[in-house]
Every structure is written in structure tokens, then in C-alpha cells.
C-alpha positions in Angstrom: 88.5 163.6 190.5 91.6 165.6 189.3 92.6 164.9 185.6 95.7 162.9 184.9 98.7 165.1 184.2 100.3 163.6 181.1 103.9 162.5 181.2 105.3 163.8 177.8 108.9 163.2 176.8 111.0 165.3 174.6 113.6 163.4 172.7 116.8 165.3 173.8 119.3 164.2 171.3 119.6 167.5 169.3 117.4 170.4 168.3 115.5 172.9 170.5 114.2 170.0 172.8 114.6 172.4 175.9 112.1 175.0 174.3 109.6 172.2 173.6 109.8 171.0 177.2 109.3 174.5 178.6 106.3 175.1 176.3 104.7 171.9 177.5 105.4 172.5 181.1 103.8 176.1 180.7 100.7 174.3 179.4 100.5 172.0 182.4 102.2 168.8 181.2 104.9 166.9 183.1 107.7 167.3 180.6 110.7 165.1 180.7 113.9 165.2 178.6 114.4 161.8 177.1 118.1 160.7 176.4 117.9 156.9 177.1 115.5 154.4 175.6 114.5 153.1 179.1 112.8 156.4 179.7 110.2 155.7 177.0 108.3 153.2 179.2 107.4 156.0 181.8 105.7 158.2 179.2 102.2 158.9 177.9 103.5 160.6 174.8 106.6 162.0 173.0 107.7 165.0 171.1 110.6 164.5 168.4 112.0 167.9 167.8 113.8 169.4 164.8 117.4 169.0 164.1 119.2 167.1 161.4 117.3 163.8 160.5 120.4 161.8 159.5 122.1 162.8 162.6 119.0 161.7 164.6 119.2 158.3 162.9 122.9 157.9 163.7 122.3 158.7 167.5 119.2 156.4 167.7 121.0 153.5 165.9 124.3 153.9 168.0 122.5 153.5 171.3 120.0 150.9 170.4 117.3 153.6 170.7 115.7 153.1 167.3 113.9 149.8 168.1 112.4 151.2 171.4 111.4 154.4 169.7 109.8 152.5 166.8 107.7 150.5 169.2 106.7 153.5 171.1 105.6 155.6 168.0 103.4 152.7 166.8 101.4 152.8 170.1 101.4 156.2 171.8 100.8 159.8 170.9 103.7 161.5 169.1 104.4 165.0 167.7 107.2 165.4 165.3 108.6 168.8 164.2 110.7 169.4 161.2 113.2 166.6 161.4 110.7 164.8 163.7 108.2 164.9 160.9 110.7 163.4 158.6 111.4 160.6 161.0 107.7 159.8 161.3 106.9 159.8 157.6 106.3 156.6 155.5 108.7 157.8 152.7 111.5 160.2 152.8 113.2 161.7 149.7 116.1 164.1 148.8 117.8 161.8 149.5 115.9 158.6 150.5 116.5 157.7 154.1 115.2 155.3 156.8 112.2 156.4 158.8 109.8 155.0 161.4 107.0 154.9 158.8 104.1 155.6 161.3 102.7 158.6 159.6 101.2 157.9 156.1 102.9 160.9 154.3 105.8 161.4 151.9 108.4 164.1 152.8 111.0 165.9 150.8 114.0 166.9 153.0 115.2 170.5 152.8 112.6 171.4 150.2 112.6 175.1 150.9 116.4 175.6 150.7 119.3 176.0 152.9 119.7 177.6 156.3 119.8 181.1 154.9 116.4 180.5 153.1 114.7 180.0 156.4 111.6 182.2 157.0 108.8 183.1 159.4 105.3 183.2 157.9 101.8 183.8 159.1 99.1 181.7 157.4 95.5 180.5 158.0 94.9 177.4 160.1 92.0 175.5 161.0 93.0 175.8 164.8 90.7 178.2 166.5 92.3 181.6 167.1 93.2 183.0 163.7 96.3 182.8 161.5 99.3 181.0 162.9 102.9 182.1 163.0 105.2 179.4 161.5 109.0 179.4 161.7 110.7 177.3 158.9 114.4 176.3 159.2 115.6 174.2 156.3 112.1 172.7 156.3 110.9 169.5 154.7 107.9 169.6 152.3 105.1 167.1 152.6 104.6 165.9 149.1 101.8 163.2 149.6 99.3 162.7 152.2 97.1 159.5 152.5 93.3 159.8 152.6 92.1 160.4 156.2 95.0 162.6 157.1 93.8 166.0 158.6 95.5 169.0 157.1 95.5 171.7 159.7 97.7 174.3 157.9 99.4 174.9 154.7 102.2 176.8 153.0 101.1 177.6 149.5 99.5 174.3 148.5 101.7 172.1 150.7 100.5 170.7 154.0 102.7 171.9 157.0 100.6 170.8 160.0 98.9 167.4 159.8 97.3 165.0 162.2 96.6 161.2 161.8 94.8 160.0 164.8 97.2 160.3 167.8 100.1 161.4 165.6 100.7 165.2 164.9 103.4 166.5 162.6 104.6 169.9 161.5 107.3 170.9 159.0 107.9 174.1 161.0 109.0 174.8 164.6 106.1 175.9 166.7 108.3 175.9 169.7 110.1 179.1 168.2 106.8 181.0 168.2 105.0 182.5 171.2 101.8 181.0 170.0 101.0 177.8 172.1 98.2 176.5 170.0 100.0 173.6 168.3 101.5 172.2 171.6 98.1 172.7 173.2 96.6 170.6 170.4 99.1 167.8 171.1 98.2 168.0 174.8 94.5 167.6 173.9 95.3 164.6 171.7 97.4 163.1 174.6 94.7 163.7 177.2 92.0 162.1 175.0 94.2 159.1 174.4 95.0 158.6 178.0 91.5 158.9 179.5 
């Protein structure tokens, strides 16, 4: 029997959503750009890309998207990168803002500085295959993780790639690296959740 090809949406309101979709498609997923809340019903999982988290919230609240997204993230696999990580967090500071609260972490926005403080680092990870390249752009910092959260990579002492069950989050942009391992991990999470 042929395995199910997961239908993974990429929230396409801002950020490098097209690059996420391309990476997922290269790895064998059925990737869809999501611009309307009704599209969520057709999906097995969702990627919330980077961008500017307050702008994300304005788009979501203006179109009635927030409620549908909130319901989705509490029941299906989700991967949040940078601003997506912020939106998934339990608590957001610098300044405080509303979030979906599905991932039991606290996040400080823009913790590593402004746009010109962006950086590309290579650091150890628990993912197979050696060190991982990470692209940080106005990145948030995870300042607290609950027990049971799996830390898969760190920048100095701060977690930068975390997993809580069916939820994956990174404070960096894995779609801007040639390394597909983070997206592959999400596909593995999705596959194990839908079989």
C-alpha cells in the first residue's frame, strides 16, 4: 500500500512562504499556500513562516483567520519558524503580544538585535548528519521551556530548535539554508501523526 502523501499548508500572508513550500515539495509533500481560513480544513499540517509577528496578527485578526488557525494548531502538526515560533509560544515579551499559546515556551522578540545584526551560524544539533546551518534574521530568543520540551539545537545556551509532540519550532529560518533536515523532521512528525 502506498503511504499517504501529507497535505501541508504554508501560511502565505508574509515571509518566505514560497521557499518553505518549495522545500516541502522537494521532500515529497503536497504543499499548498494558505491565504484563506477555509483552506485549513483540507490540510494534515501547517507551517507558519517568519515575517513580522505583529503584522501577522493584524492580518489574522482582520480576516477572521485567527480563530480558525487557533483551532487548527491545537489539533494538528504545526511548524513555526521565527515569527511563527513567536505566534505558537505561551508567552511573548519585548513587548508582550497575543499568541496562540500552543507551545509551552516563553519567547523574547528581536532578542538578537535589528536586521543588520542578522547572522548565519553553524552549530551542533541532535538531528543526524552533523552540525546544522542556521540563518537568524531579527530572531527571537526562547527564554523558558517547559519540562518535556525536546531541545534539538542551541545558540549559546538558548534553545533555537524545539519540539513538543506534534509541534516543531525554530527561532531561525531553515528554509534559507540548503540543509533539508529540519523540514524532513517536520514531515516525519506529520507522517507519524497521520498514520
